[in-house]
C-alpha angles and dihedrals in degrees: 000000000000092000093055091044088052092049093051093048099040112025108018107104109159108129102191105032091101088074093059093038094053091043092054092043089054087053095047093050092048089051097040122142122204091242095062101036091103093054090052091049094047092052092048097082096060095033089059089047091058089043097051093043090051092048091049092050092048093050092050092050095046129064093198119095089210094092095056093052090048087052096049093044090052091044090053091050091052094051090045088057092045090052091050090051091056099043124100116264123194093258094046125081128226089246090060090050089052090049090052092046092051090050089052097049092040092053090064095046113119 
């Protein structure tokens, strides 16, 4: 973990990769299957570190505010899709919802 953290902070310099990462994350969350939800959630920590670093670098390099509004819009879309993934659907039980939420919270444990 420290090596990847150091890479993100010191050597990562791609200013627009956040666009593709957020787009792919939205697709993965829409197409999730309960068997791979844990893998998605475990990867989110570092994916978001890359996304935030890329967005920060882009905003430093650009004088236009358009990139930030695109970033926040895309981020809101992602969280909306993540929220929909966790919601109870008619064919899902409350227990399944609790399990999905536990996996999500557990994925971010240190």
